C-alpha positions as CSV (number, residue, x, y, z in Angstrom):
1,M,-37.0,-42.7,78.2
2,R,-33.9,-44.9,77.4
3,G,-36.2,-46.9,74.7
4,R,-37.2,-43.3,73.3
5,R,-33.6,-42.1,73.0
6,R,-32.5,-45.7,71.1
7,F,-35.4,-45.0,68.7
8,R,-34.2,-41.3,67.8
9,T,-30.8,-42.7,67.4
10,T,-31.6,-45.3,65.0
11,A,-34.0,-43.1,63.0
12,A,-31.0,-40.8,62.4
13,A,-28.6,-43.4,61.4
14,V,-31.1,-44.9,58.8
15,A,-31.9,-41.1,57.5
16,L,-28.1,-40.6,57.0
17,C,-27.9,-44.0,55.3
18,C,-30.8,-43.2,52.7
19,A,-29.2,-39.3,52.2
20,A,-26.1,-41.5,51.3
21,A,-27.4,-43.8,49.1
22,L,-29.2,-41.3,47.2
23,A,-25.7,-39.4,46.8
24,G,-24.5,-42.6,45.6
25,C,-23.2,-43.9,48.9
26,T,-19.2,-43.2,48.6
27,A,-16.7,-41.1,49.8
28,A,-14.9,-41.0,46.5
29,D,-17.8,-39.2,44.9
30,G,-17.3,-35.9,46.7
31,P,-19.4,-32.9,47.0
32,E,-20.2,-32.8,43.2
33,A,-21.9,-36.0,43.1
34,G,-25.6,-36.0,41.9
35,R,-24.9,-32.6,40.3
36,P,-25.7,-32.9,36.3
37,A,-22.7,-33.3,34.4
38,A,-20.8,-30.3,32.7
39,R,-21.7,-29.7,29.3
40,P,-18.7,-29.8,26.8
41,A,-17.1,-26.6,25.9
42,P,-18.2,-25.5,22.5
43,R,-15.0,-26.0,19.8
44,P,-13.6,-22.6,19.0
45,T,-14.4,-21.2,15.2
46,P,-11.6,-22.0,13.2
47,V,-9.5,-19.0,12.4
48,W,-8.8,-19.8,8.4
49,D,-11.5,-19.3,6.1
50,V,-11.7,-21.3,3.1
51,S,-14.1,-19.2,1.3
52,P,-12.6,-15.5,1.6
53,G,-14.7,-13.0,0.1
54,S,-11.8,-10.6,-1.6
55,L,-8.0,-11.3,-2.7
56,A,-5.3,-9.1,-2.9
57,A,-1.8,-10.7,-4.8
58,V,1.4,-9.3,-3.9
59,G,4.7,-10.6,-5.5
60,D,7.0,-10.5,-8.7
61,S,6.7,-11.2,-12.2
62,I,5.1,-14.8,-11.7
63,T,2.0,-13.5,-10.2
64,R,1.8,-10.3,-13.1
65,A,2.3,-13.4,-15.5
66,F,5.3,-12.2,-17.4
67,D,6.2,-13.6,-20.6
68,A,3.0,-15.7,-20.6
69,C,1.1,-14.3,-23.4
70,T,3.7,-12.2,-25.5
71,V,7.6,-11.6,-25.2
72,L,8.7,-9.1,-22.4
73,A,5.4,-8.3,-21.4
74,D,3.1,-8.8,-18.4
75,C,-0.2,-10.5,-19.0
76,P,-2.2,-10.4,-16.0
77,E,-5.4,-11.8,-17.5
78,V,-3.6,-15.2,-17.1
79,S,-2.2,-14.7,-14.0
80,W,-2.5,-17.5,-11.3
81,A,-3.9,-15.1,-8.4
82,T,-6.3,-12.8,-10.1
83,G,-6.3,-13.8,-13.8
84,T,-9.7,-13.5,-15.4
85,D,-8.8,-16.3,-18.3
86,A,-11.1,-19.4,-18.0
87,G,-8.4,-21.4,-19.1
88,V,-6.4,-20.6,-16.4
89,N,-8.9,-20.6,-13.8
90,S,-7.1,-18.3,-11.7
91,L,-7.6,-18.3,-7.7
92,A,-9.8,-15.5,-7.8
93,L,-12.1,-17.2,-10.3
94,R,-12.5,-20.0,-8.2
95,L,-13.1,-18.3,-4.8
96,L,-15.2,-15.3,-5.8
97,G,-16.3,-16.5,-9.4
98,P,-16.3,-14.2,-12.7
99,A,-18.8,-11.4,-11.5
100,G,-16.0,-11.0,-8.2
101,V,-12.7,-10.9,-9.9
102,A,-13.1,-7.4,-11.2
103,G,-14.5,-5.9,-7.9
104,R,-13.0,-8.0,-5.2
105,S,-9.5,-8.8,-6.3
106,W,-6.6,-6.7,-6.9
107,N,-2.8,-7.6,-8.5
108,L,-0.4,-5.4,-6.8
109,A,2.5,-7.6,-7.9
110,R,5.6,-5.8,-9.8
111,T,7.6,-7.6,-12.4
112,G,11.1,-7.4,-11.1
113,A,10.3,-6.9,-7.5
114,R,12.5,-8.4,-4.5
115,M,11.3,-9.0,-1.0
116,A,12.6,-5.7,0.3
117,E,9.7,-4.2,-1.7
118,L,7.2,-6.5,-0.2
119,P,6.2,-4.3,2.7
120,E,5.4,-1.5,0.7
121,Q,3.1,-3.8,-1.4
122,M,1.6,-5.1,1.7
123,T,0.6,-1.4,2.7
124,A,-1.3,-1.0,-0.3
125,A,-3.0,-4.3,0.3
126,A,-3.9,-3.5,3.8
127,A,-5.4,-0.5,2.4
128,R,-8.3,-2.4,0.2
129,R,-8.8,-4.6,3.4
130,P,-8.8,-8.0,1.6
131,E,-10.0,-11.2,3.3
132,L,-7.2,-13.1,1.6
133,V,-3.7,-12.1,0.8
134,T,-1.1,-14.0,-1.6
135,V,2.3,-13.9,-1.3
136,M,4.9,-15.3,-4.1
137,M,7.8,-13.1,-3.6
138,G,11.6,-14.0,-3.6
139,A,12.6,-15.6,-7.0
140,N,14.2,-12.4,-7.9
141,D,16.2,-12.1,-4.7
142,A,17.9,-15.7,-5.7
143,C,18.2,-14.6,-9.5
144,R,21.1,-12.4,-9.4
145,A,23.8,-12.4,-11.9
146,T,26.1,-14.3,-9.3
147,P,25.7,-15.7,-6.1
148,A,27.4,-13.2,-4.2
149,E,24.8,-10.7,-5.3
150,M,21.8,-13.0,-3.6
151,T,20.0,-11.0,-0.9
152,P,21.4,-12.5,2.4
153,V,19.1,-14.8,4.4
154,A,19.0,-12.4,7.3
155,A,17.6,-9.3,5.2
156,F,15.1,-11.5,3.5
157,R,13.8,-12.4,6.8
158,A,13.5,-8.6,8.1
159,S,11.7,-7.9,5.1
160,F,9.1,-10.5,5.2
161,E,8.4,-10.0,8.6
162,A,8.2,-6.0,8.0
163,A,5.6,-7.0,5.7
164,L,3.3,-8.9,7.6
165,A,3.6,-6.2,10.4
166,R,2.5,-3.5,8.1
167,L,-0.3,-5.9,6.8
168,R,-1.2,-6.6,10.5
169,A,-1.5,-2.7,11.1
170,G,-3.8,-1.8,8.5
171,A,-5.7,-5.3,8.2
172,P,-5.5,-7.2,11.0
173,K,-7.8,-10.1,10.2
174,A,-6.4,-10.8,6.6
175,Q,-5.4,-14.3,5.8
176,V,-2.2,-14.7,4.0
177,Y,-1.2,-17.5,2.1
178,V,2.3,-17.7,1.1
179,S,3.7,-19.7,-1.7
180,S,7.2,-21.4,-1.7
181,L,9.8,-20.5,-4.4
182,P,10.2,-23.0,-7.3
183,D,13.1,-24.8,-7.4
184,L,15.6,-22.9,-9.6
185,R,17.7,-25.8,-10.7
186,R,15.1,-27.8,-11.4
187,L,13.9,-25.3,-14.1
188,W,17.7,-25.5,-15.4
189,E,17.6,-29.3,-15.8
190,T,14.3,-28.9,-17.7
191,G,15.6,-26.2,-20.1
192,R,19.3,-26.9,-20.2
193,V,18.5,-29.7,-22.9
194,S,17.2,-27.0,-25.5
195,P,19.5,-24.9,-27.8
196,M,16.7,-22.1,-28.0
197,A,16.7,-21.7,-23.9
198,G,20.2,-22.0,-23.6
199,R,20.6,-18.7,-26.3
200,V,18.0,-16.9,-24.6
201,W,19.3,-17.8,-21.1
202,Q,22.5,-16.4,-21.9
203,L,21.1,-12.8,-22.1
204,G,20.8,-12.7,-18.6
205,V,17.8,-14.7,-17.3
206,C,18.8,-15.7,-13.8
207,G,22.5,-15.7,-14.6
208,A,23.6,-17.3,-11.1
209,M,21.6,-20.1,-12.2
210,L,21.3,-20.2,-15.7
211,R,24.4,-18.8,-17.2
212,D,26.5,-21.4,-19.4
213,P,23.7,-24.0,-19.0
214,A,25.5,-27.1,-20.4
215,D,28.7,-26.2,-18.2
216,V,28.8,-29.0,-15.7
217,S,32.1,-28.2,-14.6
218,P,33.0,-28.7,-10.7
219,A,32.7,-24.7,-10.5
220,A,29.3,-24.3,-12.1
221,E,27.7,-27.3,-10.0
222,R,29.2,-25.2,-6.9
223,R,27.5,-22.0,-8.2
224,R,24.2,-23.8,-8.8
225,T,24.2,-25.3,-5.5
226,A,24.8,-22.3,-4.0
227,V,21.6,-20.3,-5.7
228,R,19.3,-23.6,-4.8
229,D,20.8,-23.7,-1.2
230,R,19.8,-19.7,-0.9
231,V,16.2,-20.7,-2.3
232,V,16.0,-23.3,0.5
233,A,16.8,-20.9,3.0
234,Y,14.4,-18.4,1.8
235,N,11.4,-20.8,1.6
236,E,12.5,-22.0,5.6
237,V,12.0,-18.1,6.4
238,L,8.6,-18.1,4.8
239,A,7.7,-21.3,6.7
240,E,8.9,-20.1,10.2
241,V,7.9,-16.3,10.2
242,C,4.0,-17.4,8.7
243,A,3.9,-20.0,11.5
244,K,4.1,-17.1,14.0
245,D,1.0,-15.4,12.3
246,A,-2.5,-17.4,13.5
247,R,-3.8,-16.4,10.4
248,C,-1.0,-17.0,7.7
249,R,-0.6,-20.5,5.6
250,Y,2.7,-21.7,4.1
251,D,1.8,-24.1,1.0
252,G,4.5,-26.5,2.7
253,G,6.7,-26.5,-0.1
254,A,3.9,-27.4,-3.0
255,V,5.5,-24.9,-5.7
256,F,8.8,-25.8,-4.8
257,G,8.4,-29.5,-5.2
258,F,6.1,-29.0,-8.4
259,R,7.9,-30.3,-11.6
260,F,7.5,-27.8,-14.3
261,D,8.1,-29.5,-17.8
262,G,8.5,-27.7,-20.9
263,A,5.0,-27.1,-21.7
264,Q,4.5,-25.0,-18.4
265,L,7.6,-22.7,-19.1
266,S,7.1,-19.6,-21.4
267,P,8.5,-20.0,-24.9
268,W,10.1,-16.8,-24.8
269,D,12.3,-17.0,-21.8
270,F,11.8,-20.9,-20.9
271,F,11.9,-19.6,-17.1
272,H,8.7,-18.0,-16.2
273,P,5.5,-20.2,-16.0
274,S,3.5,-20.4,-19.5
275,R,-0.2,-19.9,-19.5
276,D,-0.3,-23.8,-18.7
277,G,2.0,-23.3,-15.9
278,Q,0.3,-20.4,-14.5
279,A,-3.0,-22.8,-14.2
280,R,-1.0,-25.3,-12.4
281,L,0.1,-22.6,-9.6
282,A,-3.4,-21.6,-9.1
283,E,-4.5,-25.2,-8.6
284,L,-1.6,-25.7,-6.0
285,A,-3.0,-22.8,-4.0
286,Y,-6.4,-23.3,-4.3
287,R,-5.9,-26.8,-2.8
288,G,-3.8,-25.1,0.0
289,I,-6.3,-22.6,0.9
290,T,-9.2,-24.5,1.0
291,R,-7.8,-27.5,2.8
292,E,-9.8,-28.1,5.6
293,E,-7.5,-28.2,9.0
């Protein structure tokens, strides 16, 4: 009897060791040892689509291509955003092709518009349910007769936030590409050496920055610095507000940093982009929108 009990005890011990060996035979393995490894979680689908199928453009005279073809007139066919001119090769042409521009792109910008008008334009854009909305707005908020008349930064922010809210209410999945404002001081530096530009600017083109272009007195420099600082502040607002929206992409200051030369400015007002300038804007936007992240 004692022999049989010793045999059963020994057999049980052997069985336990075998089971432990199959499981890895270490306490560190724990209860999950021996189970198949879990598959890695699938990567989430990127929110940003680099090839949207429709486009609505909101903004001001730059997007309407004012003074790009003829004096004191819009020329939307050469717009950087929705134009049909092959030489400009607009964003819409690049993304949608010639056949898609007519039926799947809309230019809702208005010459002279300021940021306070953007909510209204965004409502119109949302009604068309575009896959992409481009925004280039704010230059007119800085280009007032004097620095004192520039739109306060807080009001600029409130209008931009309201505009995105309007879009989200009507088109919650629309992507938004926000262009920075151009460096107005650099435009002054480019055109101030031209006697013709000086005469045109005296007629009231962006007076806060461009009035008396040959004047480099301390007072004039303070005036121009105030305008440039406000443009920088506006761009910071665009970046900050856009960053809070998962479907919004800011251009990172690409337009602000671009050095427009004389050939890329309107030959009539030396301020708005020329046909060539519109082409450069289209290229910058296309790079920003199709960039993989």
